[in-house]
N, CA, C and O atoms as a MOPAC input file, in Angstrom:
PM7 MOZYME 1SCF
protein

 N     15.29700 1   -87.53600 1  -129.88400 1
 C     15.87300 1   -87.03400 1  -128.64600 1
 C     17.37700 1   -87.31100 1  -128.66800 1
 O     17.80200 1   -88.43100 1  -128.95300 1
 N     18.17100 1   -86.29700 1  -128.37000 1
 C     19.62800 1   -86.43400 1  -128.39100 1
 C     20.11600 1   -87.16300 1  -127.14100 1
 O     19.37200 1   -87.33300 1  -126.17600 1
 N     21.37800 1   -87.58900 1  -127.17400 1
 C     21.97600 1   -88.25500 1  -126.00600 1
 C     21.92900 1   -87.34300 1  -124.78600 1
 O     21.62600 1   -87.78200 1  -123.67700 1
 N     22.22900 1   -86.08300 1  -125.00700 1
 C     22.23800 1   -85.12800 1  -123.89100 1
 C     20.85500 1   -85.02400 1  -123.26400 1
 O     20.73000 1   -84.98800 1  -122.04000 1
 N     19.81100 1   -84.97600 1  -124.09600 1
 C     18.44600 1   -84.88800 1  -123.56700 1
 C     18.06900 1   -86.15200 1  -122.80000 1
 O     17.29900 1   -86.09300 1  -121.84100 1
 N     18.61200 1   -87.29300 1  -123.22100 1
 C     18.28900 1   -88.54600 1  -122.52200 1
 C     18.98000 1   -88.64100 1  -121.16300 1
 O     18.40400 1   -89.17600 1  -120.21500 1
 N     20.21100 1   -88.12800 1  -121.05800 1
 C     20.92700 1   -88.27300 1  -119.77900 1
 C     20.65400 1   -87.12800 1  -118.81400 1
 O     20.90100 1   -87.25800 1  -117.61500 1
 N     20.14900 1   -86.01100 1  -119.32100 1
 C     19.94600 1   -84.83700 1  -118.48600 1
 C     19.17100 1   -85.12300 1  -117.19600 1
 O     19.60300 1   -84.67400 1  -116.13500 1
 N     18.05200 1   -85.84800 1  -117.23600 1
 C     17.29300 1   -86.07300 1  -115.99100 1
 C     18.07500 1   -86.84700 1  -114.92700 1
 O     17.73500 1   -86.79200 1  -113.74500 1
 N     19.10600 1   -87.55900 1  -115.33700 1
 C     19.87000 1   -88.38200 1  -114.39700 1
 C     21.08300 1   -87.65300 1  -113.83300 1
 O     21.77500 1   -88.18900 1  -112.96700 1
 N     21.34800 1   -86.45200 1  -114.30600 1
 C     22.48100 1   -85.67800 1  -113.80700 1
 C     22.13900 1   -85.05000 1  -112.46200 1
 O     20.97300 1   -84.80800 1  -112.15100 1
 N     23.17200 1   -84.79200 1  -111.67300 1
 C     22.96000 1   -84.09900 1  -110.40300 1
 C     22.60300 1   -82.64100 1  -110.71500 1
 O     22.91000 1   -82.14100 1  -111.79700 1
 N     21.95300 1   -81.96400 1  -109.76000 1
 C     21.54400 1   -80.57100 1  -110.01400 1
 C     22.68900 1   -79.65800 1  -110.44300 1
 O     22.50400 1   -78.82100 1  -111.32600 1
 N     23.87300 1   -79.80300 1  -109.83500 1
 C     24.97900 1   -78.93000 1  -110.22000 1
 C     25.41400 1   -79.19700 1  -111.66700 1
 O     25.78400 1   -78.26600 1  -112.38100 1
 N     25.37300 1   -80.46600 1  -112.10100 1
 C     25.74000 1   -80.79500 1  -113.48200 1
 C     24.66500 1   -80.27400 1  -114.45400 1
 O     24.98200 1   -79.81100 1  -115.55000 1
 N     23.39400 1   -80.35500 1  -114.03900 1
 C     22.32800 1   -79.79600 1  -114.86900 1
 C     22.51400 1   -78.27900 1  -115.02400 1
 O     22.33800 1   -77.73700 1  -116.11500 1
 N     22.86600 1   -77.61100 1  -113.93900 1
 C     23.08500 1   -76.15900 1  -113.99200 1
 C     24.23000 1   -75.79700 1  -114.93000 1
 O     24.11700 1   -74.85100 1  -115.71000 1
 N     25.31300 1   -76.52800 1  -114.86300 1
 C     26.45100 1   -76.27600 1  -115.75700 1
 C     26.02600 1   -76.51800 1  -117.20800 1
 O     26.33900 1   -75.72800 1  -118.09800 1
 N     25.30600 1   -77.62500 1  -117.42900 1
 C     24.85000 1   -77.94100 1  -118.78000 1
 C     23.93600 1   -76.86700 1  -119.34400 1
 O     24.08900 1   -76.46100 1  -120.49600 1
 N     22.98200 1   -76.40200 1  -118.53400 1
 C     22.06800 1   -75.34900 1  -118.99100 1
 C     22.80100 1   -74.03700 1  -119.25300 1
 O     22.50000 1   -73.32900 1  -120.21400 1
 N     23.75900 1   -73.72000 1  -118.39400 1
 C     24.52800 1   -72.48900 1  -118.60300 1
 C     25.32900 1   -72.56700 1  -119.89800 1
 O     25.38100 1   -71.59800 1  -120.65500 1
 N     25.94900 1   -73.70600 1  -120.15300 1
 C     26.71800 1   -73.88900 1  -121.39300 1
 C     25.79400 1   -73.80100 1  -122.60000 1
 O     26.13600 1   -73.17000 1  -123.60000 1
 N     24.62500 1   -74.43000 1  -122.51100 1
 C     23.65400 1   -74.36200 1  -123.60600 1
 C     23.21300 1   -72.91800 1  -123.84300 1
 O     23.10800 1   -72.47900 1  -124.98800 1
 N     22.95600 1   -72.18500 1  -122.76600 1
 C     22.53700 1   -70.78500 1  -122.88400 1
 C     23.59100 1   -69.92600 1  -123.56800 1
 O     23.26600 1   -69.07900 1  -124.40000 1
 N     24.85500 1   -70.14600 1  -123.21600 1
 C     25.93400 1   -69.39300 1  -123.85300 1
 C     26.02800 1   -69.71600 1  -125.34500 1
 O     26.20500 1   -68.82000 1  -126.17100 1
 N     25.90800 1   -70.99100 1  -125.67800 1
 C     25.94600 1   -71.40300 1  -127.08200 1
 C     24.77400 1   -70.81100 1  -127.85000 1
 O     24.93900 1   -70.30100 1  -128.95800 1
 N     23.59300 1   -70.88300 1  -127.25400 1
 C     22.39400 1   -70.33600 1  -127.89100 1
 C     22.54200 1   -68.82800 1  -128.12300 1
 O     22.21700 1   -68.32500 1  -129.19800 1
 N     23.03000 1   -68.12200 1  -127.11600 1
 C     23.22300 1   -66.67500 1  -127.25300 1
 C     24.22900 1   -66.36900 1  -128.36100 1
 O     24.03200 1   -65.42600 1  -129.12800 1
 N     25.28400 1   -67.13900 1  -128.45100 1
 C     26.29000 1   -66.93000 1  -129.49700 1
 C     25.69900 1   -67.17900 1  -130.88500 1
 O     25.98100 1   -66.44000 1  -131.82800 1
 N     24.87800 1   -68.22300 1  -131.00300 1
 C     24.25000 1   -68.51700 1  -132.29500 1
 C     23.28600 1   -67.40300 1  -132.69800 1
 O     23.26000 1   -66.98600 1  -133.85600 1
 N     22.49900 1   -66.92800 1  -131.74600 1
 C     21.47400 1   -65.92700 1  -132.05400 1
 C     22.04600 1   -64.52700 1  -132.22600 1
 O     21.61400 1   -63.79100 1  -133.11400 1
 N     23.01500 1   -64.14500 1  -131.38800 1
 C     23.44900 1   -62.75400 1  -131.33700 1
 C     24.92000 1   -62.55600 1  -131.66600 1
 O     25.45400 1   -61.46600 1  -131.46000 1
 N     25.58100 1   -63.58200 1  -132.17000 1
 C     26.98900 1   -63.46900 1  -132.53500 1
 C     27.14300 1   -63.02600 1  -133.96900 1
 O     26.18600 1   -62.56600 1  -134.59200 1
 N     28.32800 1   -63.16200 1  -134.48900 1
 C     28.58500 1   -62.83700 1  -135.89400 1
 C     28.27300 1   -61.39300 1  -136.22000 1
 O     28.80900 1   -60.47700 1  -135.59400 1
 N     27.40600 1   -61.18700 1  -137.20000 1
 C     27.08200 1   -59.85200 1  -137.70100 1
 C     25.86500 1   -59.23200 1  -137.02600 1
 O     25.35000 1   -58.22300 1  -137.50800 1
 N     25.39800 1   -59.80000 1  -135.94100 1
 C     24.15200 1   -59.33600 1  -135.33600 1
 C     24.16900 1   -57.83600 1  -135.03700 1
 O     23.24000 1   -57.12200 1  -135.41400 1
 N     25.20500 1   -57.35800 1  -134.37100 1
 C     25.23800 1   -55.94100 1  -133.98900 1
 C     25.27700 1   -55.02200 1  -135.21500 1
 O     24.63400 1   -53.97300 1  -135.22400 1
 N     26.02700 1   -55.41300 1  -136.24200 1
 C     26.06500 1   -54.61700 1  -137.46600 1
 C     24.69500 1   -54.62100 1  -138.15600 1
 O     24.26600 1   -53.60200 1  -138.69700 1
 N     24.01500 1   -55.76900 1  -138.13400 1
 C     22.68700 1   -55.84900 1  -138.74600 1
 C     21.67500 1   -54.98200 1  -138.00500 1
 O     20.82700 1   -54.34400 1  -138.62800 1
 N     21.76400 1   -54.96000 1  -136.68500 1
 C     20.85900 1   -54.11300 1  -135.89600 1
 C     21.12200 1   -52.63800 1  -136.20300 1
 O     20.18200 1   -51.86100 1  -136.37000 1
 N     22.39400 1   -52.25200 1  -136.27700 1
 C     22.73600 1   -50.86000 1  -136.58300 1
 C     22.21400 1   -50.47100 1  -137.97200 1
 O     21.68600 1   -49.37400 1  -138.15300 1
 N     22.36000 1   -51.36600 1  -138.94200 1
 C     21.86800 1   -51.09000 1  -140.30100 1
 C     20.34800 1   -50.98400 1  -140.30300 1
 O     19.79000 1   -50.12100 1  -140.98000 1
 N     19.68200 1   -51.84300 1  -139.56100 1
 C     18.21600 1   -51.77400 1  -139.46500 1
 C     17.78100 1   -50.43900 1  -138.87900 1
 O     16.85800 1   -49.80200 1  -139.38600 1
 N     18.44500 1   -50.01900 1  -137.81500 1
 C     18.07500 1   -48.74400 1  -137.18600 1
 C     18.26100 1   -47.58100 1  -138.14300 1
 O     17.46100 1   -46.64500 1  -138.15400 1
 N     19.31900 1   -47.63700 1  -138.94900 1
 C     19.54000 1   -46.58400 1  -139.94800 1
 C     18.41600 1   -46.58900 1  -140.98200 1
 O     17.86400 1   -45.53900 1  -141.30900 1
 N     18.08000 1   -47.77500 1  -141.49500 1
 C     17.01900 1   -47.87700 1  -142.50800 1
 C     15.65700 1   -47.48600 1  -141.95300 1
 O     14.79000 1   -47.03500 1  -142.70200 1
 N     15.46100 1   -47.65000 1  -140.66700 1
 C     14.18300 1   -47.32800 1  -140.04700 1
 C     13.84900 1   -45.84400 1  -140.18600 1
 O     12.68600 1   -45.45800 1  -140.07200 1
 N     14.85600 1   -45.01600 1  -140.43000 1
 C     14.64300 1   -43.57000 1  -140.58200 1
 C     14.50600 1   -43.15900 1  -142.05400 1
 O     14.28900 1   -41.98300 1  -142.34700 1
 N     14.62800 1   -44.09400 1  -142.95600 1
 C     14.54800 1   -43.76200 1  -144.38400 1
 C     13.12300 1   -43.38000 1  -144.77600 1
 O     12.16200 1   -43.84800 1  -144.16700 1
 N     12.99000 1   -42.52900 1  -145.79400 1
 C     11.65400 1   -42.25300 1  -146.33300 1
 C     11.11400 1   -43.49700 1  -147.05400 1
 O     11.88000 1   -44.37200 1  -147.45800 1
 N      9.81000 1   -43.56100 1  -147.20600 1
 C      9.15700 1   -44.75500 1  -147.76900 1
 C      9.65700 1   -45.10700 1  -149.16300 1
 O      9.82900 1   -46.28500 1  -149.47300 1
 N      9.89500 1   -44.10100 1  -150.01400 1
 C     10.33300 1   -44.41100 1  -151.38000 1
 C     11.71900 1   -45.03700 1  -151.40800 1
 O     11.98100 1   -45.93900 1  -152.20300 1
 N     12.60300 1   -44.56400 1  -150.54700 1
 C     13.94800 1   -45.15500 1  -150.47100 1
 C     13.86700 1   -46.59200 1  -149.95000 1
 O     14.56800 1   -47.47400 1  -150.44700 1
 N     13.01500 1   -46.82700 1  -148.95400 1
 C     12.85100 1   -48.17600 1  -148.39600 1
 C     12.28200 1   -49.12900 1  -149.44300 1
 O     12.69800 1   -50.28500 1  -149.52000 1
 N     11.34900 1   -48.65900 1  -150.23700 1
 C     10.74900 1   -49.49800 1  -151.27400 1
 C     11.80600 1   -49.93000 1  -152.29200 1
 O     11.82300 1   -51.08700 1  -152.71200 1
 N     12.67500 1   -49.02200 1  -152.68600 1
 C     13.76300 1   -49.34800 1  -153.62100 1
 C     14.71300 1   -50.36100 1  -152.98700 1
 O     15.10700 1   -51.33300 1  -153.63000 1
 N     15.07600 1   -50.13500 1  -151.73400 1
 C     15.97400 1   -51.05500 1  -151.02300 1
 C     15.36400 1   -52.45500 1  -150.94400 1
 O     16.04500 1   -53.44400 1  -151.21300 1
 N     14.09100 1   -52.54100 1  -150.57700 1
 C     13.43200 1   -53.84400 1  -150.46100 1
 C     13.37000 1   -54.56800 1  -151.80000 1
 O     13.56900 1   -55.78100 1  -151.86000 1
 N     13.09800 1   -53.84100 1  -152.85800 1
 C     13.05400 1   -54.46000 1  -154.18900 1
 C     14.42300 1   -54.99400 1  -154.57500 1
 O     14.52200 1   -56.08300 1  -155.14100 1
 N     15.47900 1   -54.24700 1  -154.28000 1
 C     16.84100 1   -54.70600 1  -154.58900 1
 C     17.20000 1   -55.95600 1  -153.79600 1
 O     17.74000 1   -56.91600 1  -154.34400 1
 N     16.89600 1   -55.93400 1  -152.50800 1
 C     17.21100 1   -57.09400 1  -151.65400 1
 C     16.39800 1   -58.31300 1  -152.07500 1
 O     16.90800 1   -59.43300 1  -152.08500 1
 N     15.12500 1   -58.09200 1  -152.42500 1
 C     14.28900 1   -59.19000 1  -152.89900 1
 C     14.91000 1   -59.83100 1  -154.12800 1
 O     15.02400 1   -61.05400 1  -154.20500 1
 N     15.31000 1   -59.01000 1  -155.08500 1
 C     15.93700 1   -59.55200 1  -156.29800 1
 C     17.22100 1   -60.29800 1  -155.95900 1
 O     17.47400 1   -61.36300 1  -156.52100 1
 N     18.03400 1   -59.76500 1  -155.05600 1
 C     19.27200 1   -60.44600 1  -154.65300 1
 C     18.96900 1   -61.84000 1  -154.09800 1
 O     19.63300 1   -62.81400 1  -154.45200 1
 N     17.97400 1   -61.92300 1  -153.23500 1
 C     17.62700 1   -63.20600 1  -152.60800 1
 C     17.08600 1   -64.18200 1  -153.65600 1
 O     17.46500 1   -65.35300 1  -153.66400 1
 N     16.21600 1   -63.71400 1  -154.52500 1
 C     15.62700 1   -64.59700 1  -155.52900 1
 C     16.66900 1   -65.08900 1  -156.53300 1
 O     16.66300 1   -66.26300 1  -156.90300 1
 N     17.55200 1   -64.21500 1  -156.96900 1
 C     18.60600 1   -64.62700 1  -157.90700 1
 C     19.53800 1   -65.62600 1  -157.23500 1
 O     19.93000 1   -66.61900 1  -157.84900 1
 N     19.89400 1   -65.37200 1  -155.98600 1
 C     20.74000 1   -66.31600 1  -155.25300 1
 C     20.06300 1   -67.67500 1  -155.14300 1
 O     20.69500 1   -68.70800 1  -155.36300 1
 N     18.78900 1   -67.67400 1  -154.80400 1
 C     18.05100 1   -68.94000 1  -154.69400 1
 C     18.03200 1   -69.67300 1  -156.03100 1
 O     18.19800 1   -70.89200 1  -156.07200 1
 N     17.83100 1   -68.94700 1  -157.11100 1
 C     17.79300 1   -69.56200 1  -158.44400 1
 C     19.15200 1   -70.15900 1  -158.81300 1
 O     19.22300 1   -71.26600 1  -159.34700 1
 N     20.21300 1   -69.43300 1  -158.52900 1
 C     21.55000 1   -69.88800 1  -158.91800 1
 C     22.11000 1   -70.98100 1  -158.02400 1
 O     22.85700 1   -71.83800 1  -158.49400 1
 N     21.76000 1   -70.96500 1  -156.73800 1
 C     22.43700 1   -71.83600 1  -155.77400 1
 C     21.57300 1   -72.92000 1  -155.14500 1
 O     22.10600 1   -73.82500 1  -154.50100 1
 N     20.25600 1   -72.85700 1  -155.31000 1
 C     19.37100 1   -73.78400 1  -154.62300 1
 C     18.62300 1   -74.65000 1  -155.64500 1
 O     17.79400 1   -74.13900 1  -156.39800 1
 N     18.91100 1   -75.95600 1  -155.67300 1
 C     18.32000 1   -76.83200 1  -156.68800 1
 C     16.79900 1   -76.79300 1  -156.74900 1
 O     16.23100 1   -76.76000 1  -157.84100 1
 N     16.13500 1   -76.79600 1  -155.61600 1
 C     14.67600 1   -76.82900 1  -155.61600 1
 C     14.08800 1   -75.62400 1  -156.35100 1
 O     13.25800 1   -75.78000 1  -157.24700 1
 N     14.52000 1   -74.43300 1  -155.97100 1
 C     13.94100 1   -73.23000 1  -156.57100 1
 C     14.30400 1   -73.11200 1  -158.04500 1
 O     13.47200 1   -72.69200 1  -158.84800 1
 N     15.49600 1   -73.46300 1  -158.40700 1
 C     15.87100 1   -73.41700 1  -159.82300 1
 C     14.93900 1   -74.30900 1  -160.64500 1
 O     14.42500 1   -73.90700 1  -161.69000 1
 N     14.73900 1   -75.51600 1  -160.14900 1
 C     13.87600 1   -76.49100 1  -160.83900 1
 C     12.42300 1   -75.99200 1  -160.92200 1
 O     11.81000 1   -76.01600 1  -161.98900 1
 N     11.89600 1   -75.54900 1  -159.79900 1
 C     10.49800 1   -75.11600 1  -159.75000 1
 C     10.25100 1   -73.86500 1  -160.58900 1
 O      9.25400 1   -73.78200 1  -161.30600 1
 N     11.14300 1   -72.90700 1  -160.50100 1
 C     10.94300 1   -71.67100 1  -161.23500 1
 C     11.13500 1   -71.87000 1  -162.73300 1
 O     10.44300 1   -71.24300 1  -163.53500 1
 N     12.06500 1   -72.73100 1  -163.11400 1
 C     12.20900 1   -73.03600 1  -164.53900 1
 C     10.94400 1   -73.71800 1  -165.06200 1
 O     10.52300 1   -73.47600 1  -166.19400 1
 N     10.34600 1   -74.56700 1  -164.23500 1
 C      9.14400 1   -75.30100 1  -164.64300 1
 C      7.97800 1   -74.36300 1  -164.95700 1
 O      7.11900 1   -74.70300 1  -165.77100 1
 N      7.93600 1   -73.19600 1  -164.32800 1
 C      6.85800 1   -72.23100 1  -164.61600 1
 C      7.32800 1   -71.14200 1  -165.58600 1
 O      6.63900 1   -70.14200 1  -165.79200 1
 N      8.50300 1   -71.34800 1  -166.17400 1
 C      8.98000 1   -70.44500 1  -167.21500 1
 C      9.74900 1   -69.22900 1  -166.74200 1
 O      9.93800 1   -68.28600 1  -167.51100 1
 N     10.19700 1   -69.22800 1  -165.49900 1
 C     10.98100 1   -68.09400 1  -165.00700 1
 C     12.46700 1   -68.36700 1  -165.21400 1
 O     12.93500 1   -69.48900 1  -165.01800 1
 N     13.19600 1   -67.33900 1  -165.60800 1
 C     14.64200 1   -67.47700 1  -165.72000 1
 C     15.31200 1   -66.32800 1  -164.96900 1
 O     14.64500 1   -65.51300 1  -164.33200 1
 N     16.61600 1   -66.28000 1  -165.05500 1
 C     17.37700 1   -65.29300 1  -164.28600 1
 C     16.99700 1   -63.86100 1  -164.66800 1
 O     16.99000 1   -62.97700 1  -163.81100 1
 N     16.68500 1   -63.62600 1  -165.92400 1
 C     16.29100 1   -62.27500 1  -166.36400 1
 C     14.97600 1   -61.85400 1  -165.70500 1
 O     14.81600 1   -60.70600 1  -165.29100 1
 N     14.03700 1   -62.80400 1  -165.61600 1
 C     12.75800 1   -62.49300 1  -164.95300 1
 C     12.98300 1   -62.12100 1  -163.49500 1
 O     12.37400 1   -61.18000 1  -162.98500 1
 N     13.85900 1   -62.86300 1  -162.83000 1
 C     14.09900 1   -62.61900 1  -161.40500 1
 C     14.83600 1   -61.30700 1  -161.18400 1
 O     14.65600 1   -60.66400 1  -160.15100 1
 N     15.65800 1   -60.90600 1  -162.13900 1
 C     16.35000 1   -59.62000 1  -162.02300 1
 C     15.40100 1   -58.44000 1  -162.15000 1
 O     15.72200 1   -57.33300 1  -161.71800 1
 N     14.23300 1   -58.66900 1  -162.74200 1
 C     13.26000 1   -57.59300 1  -162.94100 1
 C     12.05800 1   -57.68200 1  -162.00200 1
 O     11.17700 1   -56.82300 1  -162.04800 1
 N     12.01000 1   -58.70000 1  -161.16100 1
 C     10.82500 1   -58.93300 1  -160.32900 1
 C     10.73800 1   -57.88900 1  -159.21400 1
 O     11.75200 1   -57.40300 1  -158.71500 1
 N      9.52700 1   -57.56600 1  -158.84500 1
 C      9.28800 1   -56.64700 1  -157.73900 1
 C      8.37900 1   -57.28500 1  -156.70700 1
 O      7.89800 1   -58.40200 1  -156.89600 1
 N      8.15000 1   -56.58300 1  -155.63100 1
 C      7.30200 1   -57.10600 1  -154.55700 1
 C      5.91100 1   -57.44900 1  -155.07700 1
 O      5.32300 1   -58.44900 1  -154.66400 1
 N      5.38500 1   -56.63400 1  -155.97300 1
 C      4.04500 1   -56.87500 1  -156.50600 1
 C      3.97900 1   -58.10500 1  -157.41600 1
 O      2.89100 1   -58.58900 1  -157.72700 1
 N      5.13800 1   -58.60800 1  -157.84200 1
 C      5.18700 1   -59.76100 1  -158.74900 1
 C      5.36800 1   -61.09600 1  -158.03000 1
 O      5.44100 1   -62.13900 1  -158.67900 1
 N      5.44200 1   -61.07600 1  -156.72600 1
 C      5.70900 1   -62.31200 1  -155.99300 1
 C      4.67200 1   -63.40300 1  -156.25200 1
 O      4.97900 1   -64.58800 1  -156.12500 1
 N      3.48000 1   -63.02700 1  -156.60600 1
 C      2.43400 1   -63.99100 1  -156.91900 1
 C      2.76300 1   -64.86500 1  -158.12300 1
 O      2.14400 1   -65.91200 1  -158.31400 1
 N      3.71900 1   -64.45200 1  -158.92500 1
 C      4.14300 1   -65.26100 1  -160.07900 1
 C      4.95900 1   -66.47700 1  -159.65600 1
 O      5.07800 1   -67.43900 1  -160.41400 1
 N      5.52000 1   -66.43900 1  -158.45400 1
 C      6.34000 1   -67.55600 1  -157.97500 1
 C      5.44700 1   -68.63800 1  -157.39200 1
 O      4.49300 1   -68.33500 1  -156.67500 1
 N      5.74600 1   -69.89900 1  -157.69100 1
 C      4.93000 1   -70.97600 1  -157.12300 1
 C      5.13300 1   -71.08700 1  -155.60900 1
 O      6.21400 1   -70.80900 1  -155.08900 1
 N      4.08600 1   -71.49400 1  -154.92700 1
 C      4.14200 1   -71.69700 1  -153.47800 1
 C      4.88400 1   -73.00800 1  -153.20400 1
 O      4.71300 1   -73.98900 1  -153.92900 1
 N      5.69300 1   -73.01700 1  -152.17100 1
 C      6.45500 1   -74.20900 1  -151.79800 1
 C      5.67300 1   -74.99500 1  -150.75600 1
 O      5.51300 1   -74.52700 1  -149.62900 1
 N      5.18100 1   -76.18500 1  -151.10900 1
 C      4.45200 1   -76.99700 1  -150.12700 1
 C      5.38800 1   -77.61900 1  -149.09400 1
 O      6.53700 1   -77.94300 1  -149.39500 1
 N      4.88300 1   -77.78000 1  -147.87900 1
 C      5.65900 1   -78.42500 1  -146.82400 1
 C      6.13500 1   -79.81400 1  -147.24300 1
 O      7.23100 1   -80.24200 1  -146.87900 1
 N      5.30600 1   -80.50800 1  -148.00800 1
 C      5.64500 1   -81.87100 1  -148.41900 1
 C      6.93800 1   -81.88800 1  -149.22500 1
 O      7.72200 1   -82.83100 1  -149.12100 1
 N      7.16800 1   -80.84800 1  -150.02800 1
 C      8.39500 1   -80.77100 1  -150.81800 1
 C      9.61900 1   -80.61400 1  -149.91600 1
 O     10.66800 1   -81.20700 1  -150.16900 1
 N      9.47400 1   -79.81300 1  -148.87000 1
 C     10.58900 1   -79.61900 1  -147.93200 1
 C     10.88500 1   -80.92700 1  -147.20400 1
 O     12.04700 1   -81.30000 1  -147.04300 1
 N      9.84200 1   -81.62200 1  -146.76600 1
 C     10.02700 1   -82.90100 1  -146.07300 1
 C     10.66000 1   -83.95000 1  -146.98500 1
 O     11.51600 1   -84.72100 1  -146.55100 1
 N     10.23500 1   -83.97700 1  -148.24800 1
 C     10.69000 1   -85.00800 1  -149.17600 1
 C     12.15700 1   -84.83300 1  -149.57400 1
 O     12.87400 1   -85.82100 1  -149.73100 1
 N     12.60600 1   -83.59900 1  -149.73700 1
 C     13.96700 1   -83.34800 1  -150.22800 1
 C     14.59400 1   -82.14600 1  -149.52900 1
 O     14.84900 1   -81.13000 1  -150.17500 1
 N     14.84800 1   -82.23600 1  -148.23200 1
 C     15.36700 1   -81.06000 1  -147.52400 1
 C     16.70200 1   -80.55700 1  -148.07000 1
 O     16.96400 1   -79.35500 1  -148.04100 1
 N     17.54000 1   -81.45000 1  -148.56200 1
 C     18.84000 1   -81.00800 1  -149.08100 1
 C     18.70900 1   -80.15700 1  -150.33400 1
 O     19.60600 1   -79.37200 1  -150.64100 1
 N     17.60100 1   -80.30100 1  -151.06800 1
 C     17.39500 1   -79.48800 1  -152.26400 1
 C     17.13900 1   -78.02300 1  -151.93000 1
 O     17.16100 1   -77.17300 1  -152.82000 1
 N     16.89600 1   -77.72100 1  -150.65900 1
 C     16.63500 1   -76.34800 1  -150.23700 1
 C     17.88400 1   -75.66600 1  -149.69900 1
 O     17.84300 1   -74.49000 1  -149.33700 1
 N     18.98200 1   -76.38900 1  -149.64500 1
 C     20.22800 1   -75.81400 1  -149.14600 1
 C     20.98600 1   -75.16900 1  -150.29400 1
 O     21.24500 1   -75.80500 1  -151.31500 1
 N     21.33700 1   -73.91400 1  -150.12000 1
 C     22.14100 1   -73.22600 1  -151.13200 1
 C     23.50700 1   -73.89400 1  -151.20000 1
 O     24.09500 1   -74.23100 1  -150.17300 1
 N     23.99600 1   -74.07900 1  -152.39200 1
 C     25.24800 1   -74.79700 1  -152.61000 1
 C     26.48200 1   -74.04300 1  -152.11600 1
 O     27.56800 1   -74.62000 1  -152.04800 1
 N     26.33300 1   -72.77700 1  -151.77500 1
 C     27.47600 1   -72.00900 1  -151.28000 1
 C     27.44900 1   -71.82700 1  -149.76000 1
 O     28.20200 1   -71.01900 1  -149.21600 1
 N     26.58100 1   -72.57700 1  -149.07800 1
 C     26.51100 1   -72.51600 1  -147.62000 1
 C     27.14100 1   -73.77600 1  -147.04300 1
 O     26.76900 1   -74.89400 1  -147.40000 1
 N     28.08600 1   -73.57800 1  -146.15800 1
 C     28.76800 1   -74.70800 1  -145.53500 1
 C     27.83400 1   -75.38200 1  -144.52800 1
 O     27.20400 1   -74.71000 1  -143.71100 1
 N     27.75100 1   -76.69300 1  -144.59200 1
 C     26.86300 1   -77.44200 1  -143.68900 1
 C     27.21200 1   -77.24900 1  -142.22200 1
 O     26.32700 1   -77.30900 1  -141.36800 1
 N     28.47800 1   -77.01800 1  -141.91200 1
 C     28.85700 1   -76.87200 1  -140.50000 1
 C     28.27800 1   -75.60700 1  -139.88500 1
 O     28.24300 1   -75.48100 1  -138.66100 1
 N     27.82100 1   -74.66200 1  -140.71500 1
 C     27.23000 1   -73.43100 1  -140.20600 1
 C     25.73500 1   -73.55100 1  -139.96000 1
 O     25.12100 1   -72.62200 1  -139.43500 1
 N     25.14000 1   -74.67600 1  -140.32900 1
 C     23.69600 1   -74.84400 1  -140.20500 1
 C     23.30500 1   -75.25000 1  -138.79200 1
 O     24.04800 1   -75.95100 1  -138.10600 1
 N     22.14500 1   -74.80700 1  -138.37300 1
 C     21.57800 1   -75.17100 1  -137.08000 1
 C     20.20900 1   -75.77300 1  -137.32200 1
 O     19.47000 1   -75.31200 1  -138.19200 1
 N     19.87000 1   -76.78800 1  -136.57000 1
 C     18.57700 1   -77.43900 1  -136.72100 1
 C     17.60600 1   -76.91100 1  -135.67400 1
 O     17.90100 1   -76.89900 1  -134.47900 1
 N     16.45200 1   -76.47700 1  -136.14400 1
 C     15.39100 1   -76.03400 1  -135.26000 1
 C     14.12200 1   -76.77400 1  -135.65800 1
 O     13.90000 1   -77.05800 1  -136.83500 1
 N     13.30300 1   -77.07900 1  -134.68100 1
 C     12.05700 1   -77.78300 1  -134.95500 1
 C     10.90400 1   -76.79300 1  -134.93100 1
 O     10.93000 1   -75.79900 1  -134.20500 1
 N      9.90300 1   -77.08300 1  -135.73400 1
 C      8.72000 1   -76.24700 1  -135.76400 1
 C      7.49800 1   -77.10300 1  -136.05200 1
 O      7.57100 1   -78.08700 1  -136.78800 1
 N      6.39500 1   -76.72300 1  -135.47300 1
 C      5.14200 1   -77.40300 1  -135.83100 1
 C      4.42900 1   -76.59400 1  -136.90600 1
 O      3.49400 1   -77.08700 1  -137.53800 1
 N      4.86000 1   -75.37100 1  -137.11200 1
 C      4.26900 1   -74.53000 1  -138.14800 1
 C      2.85800 1   -74.08800 1  -137.77300 1
 O      2.33600 1   -74.45800 1  -136.72200 1
 N      2.26000 1   -73.30400 1  -138.63600 1
 C      0.92200 1   -72.77500 1  -138.35400 1
 C     -0.16500 1   -73.83600 1  -138.53100 1
 O     -1.27900 1   -73.67600 1  -138.03400 1
 N      0.16500 1   -74.92900 1  -139.24700 1
 C     -0.84100 1   -75.97200 1  -139.46600 1
 C     -0.80900 1   -77.03400 1  -138.36500 1
 O     -1.68900 1   -77.89200 1  -138.30400 1
 N      0.20000 1   -76.97500 1  -137.50100 1
 C      0.32900 1   -77.96800 1  -136.44000 1
 C      1.00600 1   -79.24400 1  -136.91700 1
 O      1.14400 1   -80.19300 1  -136.14500 1
 N      1.42800 1   -79.28300 1  -138.17300 1
 C      2.11900 1   -80.43700 1  -138.72000 1
 C      3.63100 1   -80.15400 1  -138.66500 1
 O      4.09900 1   -79.19400 1  -139.27800 1
 N      4.39300 1   -80.98000 1  -137.93800 1
 C      5.82700 1   -80.71800 1  -137.81300 1
 C      6.52700 1   -80.70100 1  -139.16400 1
 O      6.15400 1   -81.41900 1  -140.09200 1
 N      7.53700 1   -79.87400 1  -139.24600 1
 C      8.32300 1   -79.78500 1  -140.48100 1
 C      9.66900 1   -80.42600 1  -140.23900 1
 O     10.50400 1   -80.46900 1  -141.14300 1

């Protein structure tokens, strides 16, 4: 529990209202700021694409994400190398090949969360969110 969460119940109603309004503005900026509007416009454009064009786009984006994870994220590089995958394999992978990638257990994320951070992402841009996940075990 953060300091703010601990003192909130002791604040006067007007201070609670100001605090909630400030939190709401920050939350809205995090969720819908930056490239959000451009991403929505691009999604709407792609939504009209024929299925074959969408399939090609998804395969390209999948490869981009997997190659980035391999190059910049210690955990995935280590795990994928352990099963014999290299950058060439990831450049050729398709949606139907995803079963070749090992599943990431929650325990691995809990044990070494920093190993899942891409090395080209600035820590100040990260936001912490809590989840209980589908198993009911917090992550």
